[in-house]
N, C-alpha and C positions, 0 to 999 in steps of 0.2 A: 656513857663511859666508852673510852676508846677500845678498839678491838684488841683483846688480849692483854690489856694493861694489868701488870702485877699478877698475872695468872699463868705464867709459864709453867710447863711441866717440869718437874724436878729432873735433873740430868740422868739420874739412875733409872727413871721410869720411861725414858724416851726409847721407843722401839727402833731397831736398826732399819735404816731406809734413807731415802733421799727426798727432800722437799725442795722443789724448784720454785723460786719466788720471782714474779715478773711484774714490775710496775707498768701499767697500761695507760697510755694517753693518745687518743685519736689514732688507734691502730686497728680498726675494724678490718681493714683490707689485708692485714698480714697475720691476724690471729689464727686463722684456719691453718695456714702452713706452719706457723710456729708450734701450735698444739700437736699437729701430726708428726713433725720432726722430733719434738721433745718426747712424745709417746714412744716413738720407735727407739730412741736412744735409751730411755729409762727402762723399757721392757727388756732390752738386751742385757741390762745389768744383773738381772736375776734377783732383784730385791724389791721390797715394797717401795712405793713412791707416791708422790702427790705433786700436783701442779697448782700453785696458788697465783691467780691472776688478780691483781689489785687495780681496779679501775679508778684512776686518779682524776676524777671530774672530767672525763672525756666529753667532747662536744659532738662527736659522731656516734655511730651505732655500736661502739665498743661493748657497752654493757649488754645490750640485747644479744650480741654475738657471743659473749661469755656465757650467758644463760643458755643459749642454744647449744654451744659446745659442751657445756656441763650436763645437759639433759641426758646425754647418752654416755657420759664418762663420769662415774662416781668418784674417781680419783682426782677430778678437776674441781677445785674449789674457787669460787668467785667471791670477791669482796668489792662492794661499791661504796666509795667514799662520798661524803656529802658535797664536796667541792674539790677543786684542784688545790692540793696542799704541797705539791712538789715531789720530786723523785725520791729523795731520801726519806721523807715522811711515809710515802707509800711503801717503800722497802721496809721501814721499821714496822709498819703494820703487818706486812706479810711475814716478816721474821718472827714476830711475836706469836703469829698464828701457826707456825710450822710445828708438825707433830713428830717428825723423825729426827734421828741424831745427826744428820748431815744436811746442810742447806747450801743450795746453789742459787746465786742471783744472776739474772741475765736480762738484757734489754729486750724490748718488744719489737724492734725494727729489723731483726734478723741479721744485724751486723755481727753479732756473736753467734756463730754456728752452734746449734745444740749438739752437733756431732763431736764437738771438742770437750764436752762435759767430762767424758771419761778420762781425759788427760788430767784435768783438775783433780778428779777423785783419786787417780793413781798417785799423783804428787802428794795429796793430802795424807794418803796411807803411809807415806814415808816418815811420818811422825810430826808433821806440821799441823797447826790449828787453822791457819788461813792461807789460801793459795789464790793468787791472781793470775788470770789469763792475759798475758801481755801480747799485744798485736805484733805480728812479724814485721809490719810496716805501718807507720803512722798514716792515717787515712785523710788528714785534712791539709790545709794550706801550710806553707812554711811558717808564717807568722803565728797562726793558731797552734801549730805543733810546738813551737818554741814556748809560747805562753802556757800551754797545757803542761808541758814538761817541767817548766819552772814551778807551776802550782803544785804539781805532784812531788817535786823535790822538797818544797816547803812542807807539804803534807806529810811526807815520809819522815822529815826531821821532827815535826810536831808529834808524830806517833812513836818516835824513838826507833824507827827502822830506816834510817837514812840510806842504807845500802840498797833499798828497793825503790825504784822510781817508776815502776810499771803499774802503779795503783790505778784500777779502773773498775767499772761496774760489773765485769765478768769475774766472779769470784766464787770460791767454795770454802766453807768453813764448818767447824763442828758446832752444833747447835748449843752446846753447853756454854760457849763463849758469851752468848747473850745474857747469861747471868750477871755479867759485869755491868750491864746497863738496863736491867729489867725495871728499874725505878726512874729511868731518865724521862723527864717531862718537858724539856725545852721544845718550843715550836720550830726550832732550827737545828735539827740533828744533822750530823755527818757520820754516815755509817762506818766509814773507815776509822775515824777517830774512836768511835764507840767500840769497835772491835779491838782496838789497841788497849782499851781499858781491861779487857778480859784475858789477853795473852800477848806474848812477844814472839811467838813462833810463826813468823811469816815467811812466805816463799812466793816465787812467781815462776811461770813457765810460758814459753812461747806457744801461741796458738794462732790459728788462722782467723782473720777477720774479713768479712765480706762487705762490699759496698752497700750503702743504704738503698733499699729497693724503692721505697715511696717516701715522699715528703723530704724534709730536711731537719737537721738537728735543732732542738729547742735551745741549745746552749750557744747563745750569741757571745760576742766579746764582752759585752756589758755584764751578762750573767756570769761569765767566767770570772770577771773582776769582782763581782759581788760575792761569789763563792770564795775567792781568795781572801777578801776582807773578813768574811765569816770565819774562815779557817784561822786566820792570823789573830783576830781579836776575840773570837768566840771560844777558843779552846787552848789558848796559849798566853802566857804573860810576857813573851819575848818582846813585843812592841813597847811595853811599859819599861822594860829594862833598857831597850834601845834608846827610848826618849830620855831616860836618866843619863845614859852615856853621852847623848848629844848635849844635854844640859851641862854635864861636867866638862865636856870638850870645849863648849863655848865659854864656860867660866875661865878655863885656862887661856882661851884665846883673848878674853877680855883683860885678864891679868897681863898677858903679853903686850897688848895694845897700850895699857897703862905704863908698863915699863918703857916701851918705845917712846911714848910721849914725854915722860919724865927725863929719859936719857937725852932726847933731842933738846929739851929745854936746858938741861944742865951743861951739855956739850956746846951747843950752838947758841944758846941764849934766846931761842925762839921756840914757839909751840908749833904744832903741826898745822900748816895753813889750810884754810879752805873748808867750804861747806861740803864738797863731794866726799871727803874722807869721813866726816861726821855722819852724813846721810847714809853712806855705805855701811858703816858700823851699826847704825840704828836699824837699817833694813835687815842685816844679817841676824841680829838678836831678835828682832820682831818675828822674823820667819821661823826661828828656832822655837820661840814661845808658842806661836800659832800651831806649829807642827805637834808640839807636846800636848796642847789643848785639844787638837783634833783627835789624837790617839785616846786621850782620856774620854772624849766625847763618844767615841766608838764603844768603849767599854761601858760607859753609862747607858748607852742605848741597848746594849746586850742585857745589862742588868735590868733595865726597865721592862724589856720584853719578857724576861723570865719571871719578874715579880707579878706580871699580869696573869700568870698561870693560864695563858691561852693554850688550848689543847693542840697537840701536834696533828691530830686527825680525828675525825668522827665518822663512823661507819653508818651508811644509810641502810644497807641490807647485804646479805651474804647468801651463798648457795652451797649445797652439798656438804655442810659442816655445821657443828654446834656454833652458836653465836660467839662464844669465847672459849679459850683454852680451859678456864675453870669449869665450864659446863662439861667439857670433855672428861675432865677428871671425875666430876660428880656422876656422870653417866656410866663411866667405867666402874666406879665403886658400887653404884646401884646394881649394875649387871652382875658383878661378882657376888654381891650379897644375895640376890634373888636366885642364883644358881647353886647355892649351898644346899 
């Protein structure tokens, strides 16, 4: 069974505190500094906290490093997944494992400064349910920034929060929002879409972003394109509606061509000459048909993947925590009963 599936603590039973969730992939070199800085920030908040490091099938020594760091830090919880499932799957695993009433998600490459967490929490306390930490300056090339911003714009429209285009992995939200997707089982989650199922109170705040210290981003142009396709066809019916509009538009175009051909014959006594005209019309209509078929194919592929019931993630082992949130509930109830 996946870590924490259908076993979330009830919102009213969540103790006050902060759970920081970090998906980890080949980041053994930066984990030590990340943990030290997160510890310093969370300790200064004056509340209970935990750090959940989800090892997403790393090929380096990330998991041994997590075990080493957790050996002297009882508030650090490690989760090792069976293989690489992807950033959003790892985040979903950590979110379901969180035990406090506020969750912060942050990347493992130190581009999101842990020192900025307090800004997100302060904004969250203004009455919002989800707050994004938007970078003061876009860190990538112009082409990638434009592509990324376009995807975020579409993402915001899909989520129903089109006024916010600063959606990114540095976010803080109330843990009870996860009740909106506690039974979600698709192998291709998108955390931001899932958050929008539970609330519409979104906000963003400008925070400092730092250059990546080691390695480079795993999100290539191709992966960004795949994410866009997943977003568009996996969580929205807009493409189907668009293909319907395209079909309707070309139907009107076909009627217009017929009217033109008939008018030319009646007025001039001749038809429209030549193969080029006919070939062009056929090419246009064939392209529209293939476009609509391609969109339907994407939806069929999403449906096929979901009907296979492939798990979003499987946990190999964990540290410093009960194996599931349901075990935590049972242990708490047992402790309360034995103390009477």
